[in-house]
C-alpha positions as CSV (number, residue, x, y, z in Angstrom):
1,X,-3.3,14.3,5.0
2,X,-4.6,13.5,8.5
3,X,-4.9,16.5,11.1
4,X,-3.0,16.6,13.9
5,X,-5.1,17.0,17.4
6,X,-4.2,20.2,19.6
7,X,-6.4,21.5,22.0
8,X,-9.8,19.0,22.5
9,X,-13.1,20.2,24.2
10,X,-15.0,16.8,25.0
11,X,-18.1,17.5,26.4
12,X,-19.8,14.5,28.8
13,X,-16.1,13.5,28.7
14,X,-16.5,12.5,32.8
15,X,-19.0,9.7,31.0
16,X,-18.9,6.2,29.5
17,X,-17.5,6.9,26.5
18,X,-16.3,10.0,27.2
19,X,-13.9,9.7,29.4
20,X,-12.5,6.1,27.4
21,X,-11.9,9.7,24.6
22,X,-10.6,12.3,26.9
23,X,-8.0,9.5,27.4
24,X,-7.2,8.1,23.8
25,X,-6.7,12.3,23.0
26,X,-4.5,12.5,25.9
27,X,-2.5,9.4,25.3
28,X,-1.1,11.7,22.0
29,X,-0.6,14.4,23.3
30,X,-3.9,16.7,23.0
31,X,-4.0,19.1,25.8
32,X,-8.1,17.8,26.9
33,X,-10.7,20.0,28.6
34,X,-13.2,17.9,29.9
35,X,-17.1,19.9,30.9
36,X,-19.2,17.2,32.6
37,X,-21.9,18.4,34.5
38,X,-22.2,14.5,36.6
39,X,-25.9,14.4,36.3
40,X,-24.5,11.1,35.3
41,X,-20.6,11.1,34.8
42,X,-18.2,9.8,37.6
43,X,-15.0,11.8,38.2
44,X,-13.7,8.4,39.5
45,X,-13.6,7.6,35.0
46,X,-11.5,10.1,34.7
47,X,-8.9,8.9,37.8
48,X,-5.8,7.9,35.1
49,X,-5.9,11.6,33.7
50,X,-7.3,13.5,35.8
51,X,-3.9,15.4,36.3
52,X,-3.1,16.4,33.2
53,X,-6.7,17.5,32.0
54,X,-9.0,20.5,32.9
55,X,-12.2,19.1,34.1
56,X,-15.0,22.0,34.3
57,X,-17.7,21.0,36.4
58,X,-20.6,22.4,34.1
59,X,-24.0,22.1,31.8
60,X,-23.9,22.2,28.0
61,X,-27.0,24.3,28.4
62,X,-25.0,27.6,30.1
63,X,-23.7,29.2,26.7
64,X,-20.9,30.7,28.8
65,X,-19.4,27.9,30.1
66,X,-19.2,26.4,27.1
67,X,-18.3,29.3,25.3
68,X,-14.9,29.4,27.4
69,X,-14.1,25.9,27.4
70,X,-14.3,26.0,23.6
71,X,-12.3,28.9,23.5
72,X,-8.4,27.8,21.4
73,X,-9.8,24.6,21.0
74,X,-9.6,22.5,17.3
75,X,-11.7,19.7,18.0
76,X,-14.8,19.1,19.9
77,X,-16.5,15.6,21.2
78,X,-19.4,16.3,21.8
79,X,-20.8,13.1,24.2
80,X,-23.0,15.1,26.3
81,X,-26.8,14.3,26.4
82,X,-29.7,11.8,27.8
83,X,-29.0,8.6,26.0
84,X,-31.6,6.7,27.7
85,X,-34.5,5.9,25.4
86,X,-37.7,5.7,28.5
87,X,-36.4,8.5,30.1
88,X,-36.6,10.8,27.0
89,X,-39.8,9.3,26.5
90,X,-40.9,10.0,30.0
91,X,-39.6,13.1,29.7
92,X,-39.8,14.9,26.2
93,X,-39.5,18.1,27.0
94,X,-36.3,17.8,29.3
95,X,-34.3,15.3,27.4
96,X,-34.9,17.8,24.1
97,X,-33.1,20.7,26.2
98,X,-30.4,18.7,26.8
99,X,-30.1,16.9,23.5
100,X,-31.1,19.1,21.0
101,X,-31.0,22.6,22.8
102,X,-27.4,21.8,23.6
103,X,-26.1,20.7,21.5
104,X,-27.2,24.0,19.4
105,X,-25.4,25.6,21.6
106,X,-22.3,23.1,21.7
107,X,-22.4,23.7,17.6
108,X,-22.5,27.6,17.8
109,X,-20.1,27.9,20.8
110,X,-17.9,26.5,18.5
111,X,-18.5,28.5,15.8
112,X,-18.3,31.6,17.5
113,X,-14.5,30.5,19.0
114,X,-13.0,29.4,15.8
115,X,-12.9,25.6,16.4
116,X,-11.4,23.7,13.8
117,X,-14.5,20.6,14.1
118,X,-17.1,19.4,15.7
119,X,-17.5,14.9,16.1
120,X,-21.1,14.2,17.7
121,X,-22.3,11.4,18.7
122,X,-25.6,10.5,17.3
123,X,-27.4,7.2,17.4
124,X,-28.6,3.5,15.3
125,X,-31.9,4.2,16.9
126,X,-32.5,7.4,14.1
127,X,-33.1,4.4,11.8
128,X,-36.2,2.9,14.0
129,X,-37.1,-0.6,13.1
130,X,-37.6,-0.8,9.5
131,X,-37.0,-4.2,8.7
132,X,-34.0,-3.6,6.2
133,X,-30.6,-5.0,7.9
134,X,-27.8,-3.8,7.8
135,X,-28.3,-0.6,7.7
136,X,-27.4,1.8,5.4
137,X,-26.4,5.6,6.1
138,X,-29.0,6.0,2.8
139,X,-31.9,4.4,4.1
140,X,-34.6,6.7,5.1
141,X,-34.8,7.8,8.8
142,X,-37.9,6.6,11.1
143,X,-37.2,7.5,14.6
144,X,-39.3,6.0,17.1
145,X,-38.6,7.9,20.1
146,X,-37.8,11.5,21.3
147,X,-34.9,10.5,21.9
148,X,-34.6,9.0,18.2
149,X,-35.6,12.6,16.5
150,X,-33.4,14.2,19.1
151,X,-30.5,12.5,17.7
152,X,-31.2,12.9,14.0
153,X,-31.9,16.5,15.0
154,X,-28.6,16.5,15.8
155,X,-27.3,15.5,12.7
156,X,-29.7,18.3,10.7
157,X,-28.1,20.9,12.7
158,X,-24.9,19.7,12.0
159,X,-24.9,19.5,8.4
160,X,-26.6,22.7,8.6
161,X,-23.4,24.6,10.5
162,X,-21.7,22.3,7.9
163,X,-23.2,24.3,5.0
164,X,-24.0,27.6,6.5
165,X,-21.1,28.8,8.6
166,X,-18.7,26.4,7.9
167,X,-17.7,24.8,10.6
168,X,-16.6,21.3,10.2
169,X,-19.2,18.9,11.7
170,X,-19.0,15.4,11.5
171,X,-21.7,13.2,12.5
172,X,-21.4,9.6,14.4
173,X,-24.5,6.9,14.5
174,X,-23.6,4.5,16.8
175,X,-24.5,1.1,17.9
176,X,-24.5,-0.7,20.7
177,X,-21.6,0.2,22.9
178,X,-20.2,-1.5,25.7
179,X,-17.0,-1.2,28.3
180,X,-15.5,-1.0,31.1
181,X,-16.8,2.0,32.8
182,X,-20.6,1.9,31.4
183,X,-22.3,2.5,34.4
184,X,-24.8,-0.5,35.8
185,X,-26.9,1.1,38.3
186,X,-30.0,2.3,36.4
187,X,-32.8,-0.2,34.8
188,X,-32.1,2.3,31.8
189,X,-28.4,1.6,31.1
190,X,-26.3,-0.7,28.6
191,X,-27.7,-4.4,28.5
192,X,-24.3,-5.7,28.5
193,X,-23.3,-3.6,31.5
194,X,-26.2,-4.4,33.4
195,X,-26.3,-8.6,32.6
196,X,-22.8,-8.0,34.2
197,X,-23.4,-6.5,37.6
198,X,-26.8,-8.9,37.8
199,X,-24.2,-12.2,36.9
200,X,-21.8,-11.1,38.8
201,X,-24.5,-10.7,41.8
202,X,-26.2,-14.1,40.8
203,X,-29.5,-12.0,40.4
204,X,-32.3,-13.0,37.9
205,X,-32.2,-10.4,35.2
206,X,-35.4,-9.2,33.4
207,X,-35.0,-9.9,29.8
208,X,-37.8,-7.1,27.7
209,X,-39.7,-9.1,25.4
210,X,-38.6,-12.8,24.3
211,X,-34.9,-12.1,24.2
212,X,-34.5,-12.5,20.4
213,X,-33.6,-9.8,19.4
214,X,-30.3,-8.3,17.9
215,X,-28.0,-5.8,18.5
216,X,-25.0,-5.1,17.0
217,X,-22.2,-4.7,19.7
218,X,-19.3,-2.6,19.7
219,X,-16.1,-2.0,21.8
220,X,-15.6,1.6,23.5
221,X,-11.8,1.4,22.3
222,X,-13.4,0.9,18.4
223,X,-15.7,3.8,19.1
224,X,-12.4,5.8,20.7
225,X,-11.0,4.7,17.3
226,X,-13.6,6.3,15.7
227,X,-14.0,9.4,16.5
228,X,-10.3,10.1,16.2
229,X,-10.7,8.8,13.0
230,X,-13.4,11.7,12.1
231,X,-11.3,14.2,14.2
232,X,-8.5,14.3,11.7
233,X,-9.5,13.1,8.4
234,X,-10.2,15.7,5.7
235,X,-12.9,15.8,3.2
236,X,-15.4,14.1,5.6
237,X,-17.0,16.8,7.0
238,X,-20.8,17.0,6.7
239,X,-21.5,13.8,6.4
240,X,-23.0,10.8,8.7
241,X,-21.4,7.5,9.7
242,X,-22.4,3.5,11.0
243,X,-19.6,3.1,14.0
244,X,-20.8,-0.5,14.4
245,X,-19.2,-4.1,14.2
246,X,-21.8,-5.6,11.2
247,X,-21.8,-8.8,13.6
248,X,-25.4,-8.8,15.6
249,X,-25.7,-11.0,19.1
250,X,-29.2,-12.4,20.2
251,X,-30.2,-10.8,23.8
252,X,-31.0,-14.6,25.5
253,X,-27.5,-15.5,24.0
254,X,-25.8,-12.5,25.3
255,X,-27.2,-13.5,28.8
256,X,-25.5,-17.2,29.1
257,X,-22.7,-15.9,27.5
258,X,-21.8,-13.8,30.4
259,X,-23.8,-15.9,32.8
260,X,-21.0,-18.9,31.8
261,X,-18.1,-16.1,32.5
262,X,-19.5,-15.3,35.9
263,X,-20.5,-19.2,36.8
264,X,-24.2,-17.9,37.2
265,X,-26.8,-20.8,36.1
266,X,-29.9,-18.2,36.3
267,X,-32.1,-17.9,33.3
268,X,-33.9,-14.8,32.8
269,X,-36.8,-13.6,33.6
270,X,-39.2,-11.9,30.6
271,X,-40.8,-9.1,30.0
272,X,-43.1,-7.0,28.3
273,X,-41.0,-5.1,25.9
274,X,-40.3,-1.9,26.1
275,X,-42.2,1.5,23.9
276,X,-39.3,2.5,21.4
277,X,-37.6,-0.8,22.0
278,X,-35.9,-1.9,18.3
279,X,-36.2,-5.1,17.7
280,X,-33.2,-6.1,15.3
281,X,-30.3,-3.7,14.8
282,X,-27.2,-4.1,12.1
283,X,-24.7,-1.9,11.4
284,X,-23.5,-2.0,7.6
285,X,-20.4,0.6,8.3
286,X,-18.7,0.1,5.1
287,X,-18.8,4.1,4.5
288,X,-16.8,4.2,7.6
289,X,-14.2,1.9,6.1
290,X,-14.1,3.3,2.7
291,X,-14.0,6.4,3.8
292,X,-12.4,6.6,7.6
293,X,-10.4,3.9,7.4
294,X,-12.8,1.9,10.8
295,X,-11.7,-1.2,11.4
296,X,-13.3,-2.4,14.7
297,X,-10.5,-4.4,16.2
298,X,-12.2,-6.1,18.8
299,X,-14.6,-9.3,18.3
300,X,-17.3,-9.7,20.6
301,X,-15.8,-12.3,22.5
302,X,-12.8,-10.4,23.1
303,X,-14.6,-7.7,24.5
304,X,-17.0,-9.3,26.2
305,X,-13.9,-10.7,28.3
306,X,-11.9,-7.6,28.6
307,X,-15.6,-6.2,30.3
308,X,-16.3,-8.7,32.4
309,X,-12.7,-8.7,33.5
310,X,-12.9,-4.7,34.8
311,X,-16.1,-5.4,36.6
312,X,-14.8,-8.1,38.2
313,X,-11.8,-5.9,39.7
314,X,-14.6,-2.8,40.2
315,X,-17.2,-3.4,42.0
316,X,-19.7,-0.9,41.4
317,X,-20.9,2.2,43.9
318,X,-23.6,3.4,43.6
């Protein structure tokens, strides 16, 4: 029997993925609190539901704000993080304060306030560049960046809080999430959002490496589905799940697809590969299918079209 969601806290809920989760929760009749310091999230992402949620501008590094935000909640969706791999390489200490200590504070606030379950955003980065494909949850982690280590540490803390404190936790290893609202304004943003902006502005993109690297791109609405399933399925606490599609796309081919949508005839510029970047990534989602009932419903061409249409309607303002 599926669990019901009454009141939920979404950390980082004004961000790309978090805002989509918050929107889905509101649509299901859930009482939602969004906690976000707006360092990368945007209030505009919450425009559709702004009058139907409680918004708290605050930081997960502040235990008092966290505790008051978690009070009365049955579920916490923990999305707040420093998500840029290069940023964690350049700023390993400050990123760890958010990604490691911030996550412990989220788990502790949940424990102290009697929250039933915490669903945490992890990452396929924990697998590193081990050549085995597809990546399965049984593989030994091989992190190549502070970001990957921080996400793996989050998983260990989540499992510990489940085992030691009886707090239900589920970690979702996101592969490459894309879709409407993804911020293209940073050079470290998702590659699809950056390519969309470049194509629409008829500018040449930069591809780091030879462009033959591959990614498993998963549409944000499918990631939302995974979060809801992880929050409501019984007997999955303490576990980790890959969230992807089990299909891969080459980066060179990705640019050509987006350029074709925009009518852009420019070829990409190639630069040296960035430290910490993975060459090939592909998810096995068998465990998530069997235990969560997860099944992505947006194929890549459909998701790309929906994302492109959104960027056409919303000229991004930095």
